[in-house]
Structures are given as C-alpha cells and as structure tokens.
N, C-alpha and C positions, 0 to 999 in steps of 0.2 A: 766662563771666561770673557774677558773684556777686549774690545777692539775699538778702533777709531773709525767712525762712519761719517762721511761728509754729506751724503744725501740718500734719501729713499724715495723712489718714484713709483707710484702705483699707476696701474693701467697702461704700462708700456707695451708697444706693439712692434718695436724694431730691435728687440734684444733677445730674439729667439721666438719660437712658435707660440701662437695664441696670445692671450692677454697675461701680462707678467708684471711682477713687482721687481724692480731693479734696485739692488743695494750697492751703493758706491763706497768701496773702501779707500781710505786715504793712503798716500804713499806710492811713488813711482820711480823706478831707477832710471827711466829714460826722460829725455827733454826734448821731445819732438817739437820743432819749431812751429808746427801747425796746431798744437795741442788746443782743444776746445775748452779744457778744464784745468788751466794751469794752478788753480787753487788746490787741485788734488795731489800735486807732485810731492810736497813735503809730507812726511809721515805724522808729524805732530799737529795738534790743533793750532790753527793760525788765525789771522784776521784779514778780511778784505774790506776796503772802504766803499761804501755805497752812498751815492748822492741822493740827498732828500730835499725836497722843496717844502718849506714851512712858511706860511704867511708871506709868500712872495720872495723869500730868500732861500738860496741854496746852502746846504751844509753836507759835510761828509761825515758819515758815522762808521766807526770801526765795528764790523759785524764778525762774530766768530765763524770760522769754517772748520766744520767737523765737531763731533761730539763723542765722548766715550759712552759706549753701550755694552751691555752684556749680550750674550747669545740669546738668553731668554727674552730680553727687550726687543731684539731684532726679530725673533720668531713671533712675538705677538703682533708685530706689524705685518709680517708675512701671511699668517693664517687668516687675518681679517678677510682676504679676498679669495679664500679657498673655493668658493662657489664659481667665481669667474675663471679660476684655473681649470676646474673640472669641466665646465661648459665649453671653454675654448681650447682645451688641450694645452694650456699654458703652464705657468709655474713661476719660479724665481730665477733671476740672473744676477750673479755677483760680478760686479765690475769695478773700475777704479777711475783714476790711479791704475795701479797693478795689484789686483786683489791677492796675488801670490806673496806679496811682501808681508802680509798678515796671515800666513799659511796655516798656523794653528787655529786662529779664530775662524777662518774660512772652512777648514776641515770640519770643525765641530758644528758649523751651521749646515754644511752639506749633509752630515749624518743626521742632524735633527730634522732636516727637511725630508729626507728619505724615510725616516720613522713616521712622518706625518703623511707619506705617500704623495709628496710634492715634487714635480719635475724640476731638475736643477740644470742650470747653465753656468759656465764660468767664461767670462770675456778676459782674454790674457794676451799679453805681447809674447809670452814664452820666455821672457828673461828671468830665469829663476834657476836655483840649484836643481840639477837633474832629479835628484831623489825627491825633492819637494814637488817638482813638476809632475813626476810620475804618480805620486801619491794622491794629488789633487785630480789628475786625470782619471784615475781609477775610482774616485769617489763622486764623479759627477756623471749626469746623463748626457750632456752635450758640452763640447768645448768650442768656443768661438775664438779662433786663433788668428790674431792680427799679424800680417806680414806687410812691412813697409817697403822694403827693397832687398833683393838678393845680394846686390853689390855691397861688400863690406865697407869700403871706403865711404860710399855714399851714405850708408847707414850710420857710420860714425859721425860724419859731418853734419847729418841732419837730426840725429837723436842723442849724440854724445856718447854712444856706446857701440862696441862692435856687435855684429849680428850672429857671431859664431855659436854662442850658447844657445840662442834662439833656434837656429837651424838645426843644431845638433839634437835639441830637445824634440823638435818636430820630426826629424828623421828617425829617432828611436822610439817614437810613440807607437805602441802596439797594444791597444786595450780593447778586448772584445766587448760588444754591447754598449760601447760609447760612440756617439755620433761626432763627427768632426765637420765644422764649417770653417772655411778660410775667409777672412775678412781683409780686404785690401783698400786702404783709404787712397784714392787716386789724387795725387799731388801734382799739379801742373808743372812740367819741366824736371820733375824728380823721378817719378816712377810710372808715368803714363806713356812712355815711348815704347815702341814695338820691341826694341832690344830688351828693355827691362821686363816687359811683360812676357816675352818668349823665354827669358831666363828663368821667370817664376814658374812658368808651365813646365819646363824641363825639370826643375827641381821637384815640384809637386808630383811628377810622375815617378819619382824614385822613392817616395816615403811609403811606408808599409801600411799605415792607418788609411782606410778608405775615406775619401773626401766626399761627404754628402753633397756639398755645394760650395760655390765661390761667390761671395757677396762683394760688390764694389760700392764703397761708401763715397759719397760726393764730397768735394772739398768746399768749405765755406770759411768765412772770417768772423762768424757770429761771436766767437768768444774773445775777440781782440780787446774789447773794452775792459776785460778782467785784468789785463796786464797793467794798465794804468791804475786800476783800483788796488792791485797788489804791490804797486811801487816798482813793477818790472817794465823793461823796455821790450816792445815787440821785436822780434827778430827781423833784421834787415833783409834776410833771405826769403821772407815770406812772399809767395807768388802774388802777382798782381790780381786783385779781386775780380777783374773782368776776364781772366783766363778761364778757359773751359777745358777741363781734363777729357781725354779721349774715351769717355765711358762707352759709347756704342762700339768703337773698335776693339776695346778690352773685352766686352761681352761677346762679340763675334769671334774674336781670337781664342778665348777659352772655351767657348761652345764648340768650335771646330776641333778643338783638341780633346773633346769628349767629357767636359765638365759641365755639370748643371750650373747655371749662373743666374745672378739676381742683382738688379740695381737697388741699392739701399740695403739696410740691415734687415 
C-alpha cells in the first residue's frame, strides 16, 4: 500500500518513550494558527520555496514536500534502528499532519511494526471518523492525544474546526492494554488560563481510558518562516513571541488534580 510521507526523523526522543523513529504523514483537517509544520497540512505532494545562496547571490528553489512511499519502503527505514529501540525501550511514532487522514496506510504500518515486535505510538488530534479512530487506537501501543482547548468556539476560531468529534472520540475511548498520553500545546492567551486548564481537567476526569500522563508542549514561532516559503500569510492572531505561557501553573494545577505531568513531549 502507498501513502504520502513528508518526513522521517530518526533518533527522536520527544515523541514517546525511548529512542524513536518518527514518521510524518501528510494531510491535516485542522488549520491551527500556531502550526509548526504548515507544509504538512495539504494531503498531496506540494512544494516549498527554500532560499539558497550561491556565489554571493540568493535564489529561491522550489523543493518538493512529501513523497509517495510504500509500507515496505517505510518499514525498511524503521527497522534500521531496531537495536536502539530495544536498548532504550523505544519504537516508532506516526505523526503528521494528522496521520489518521491516511488511516489505511497507517493501519498497515502499525500491523507490520507489531509483526516485527516494534513498539508503536500514534500522535493524533483525534479529529477523525469514530470508527477509524477506534481501529487505530486498538492497533497501537500508545496514543499521544493532542488537546488544544475544550471551548468549542475557541477551537473553531483557532483551528478552523469544531472540537466535538475530537472530544467525543476521547470520551468513548476504552481500549485495554493501550496507553494514553494527553498532550497540550500551551498557547499564550488561548488555552493557558486557569479557566481553560480547569475545564480540561474536569473533562479528562470524565473519560474512561486511564491517562498515563499529561504533557505540556511549549509554544514557539520557529516554523513561521515556512509560511512565507509556502506563499502563505502568518495568522495575525499569532501570540507575541515574547509571551510566556503559564507552564509552571499548568503543571501544578494538573498535578494537584492527580495527573502525572511533564513539560515537553
């Protein structure tokens, strides 16, 4: 089976336990205005302009973003580092974009990894057909579930989509022997306030799937140069780069509520 991959990063240490290979699949239904990888959003192979200096002059080169790969080709990349996975209790993480947009390709890769005895993780926004979401959750060892905000209007204004399907999928999740880590990107002025954090805590206390840990991901603007290279305009809503999200307060609040917490992925 074929899919569109836009990056494969080896020796990753922030996408799950141990040393991992992270496979980024192209395509995402959300348009988060803080997105670090806007080149991942469109499902097809595209181009990004990269500046190159040659003989003292600058020029822009259109560079392909994404390539079509078979599951066998992806697996050849994954198994190269089997020794590192075994020694560090690591494995492979499938991210994006939103990997569930290529759910058939993803499902086959998860099955092949399990046949090889390789630990798997899927990093998802949860925005997917409920049947697809459940099938993928049942096929992975670890689910890294991103929550932007519980407030539906805020979610729509900042991502372009309602969060109802996301929250419903998380509420209905009940998969034995699968671990769940919640990931919250703390965006200044959007979801780092006490009310927003408290609402998230209250919601997480209602879900059936045990939460292994809550990870708070720091906000940065390192991907903003990509918008120009893609011919896109950065969102005017983007927080000031000098703003500091309330990470210590968030850690303390969730810890007091009984959750294991971690800063960073």
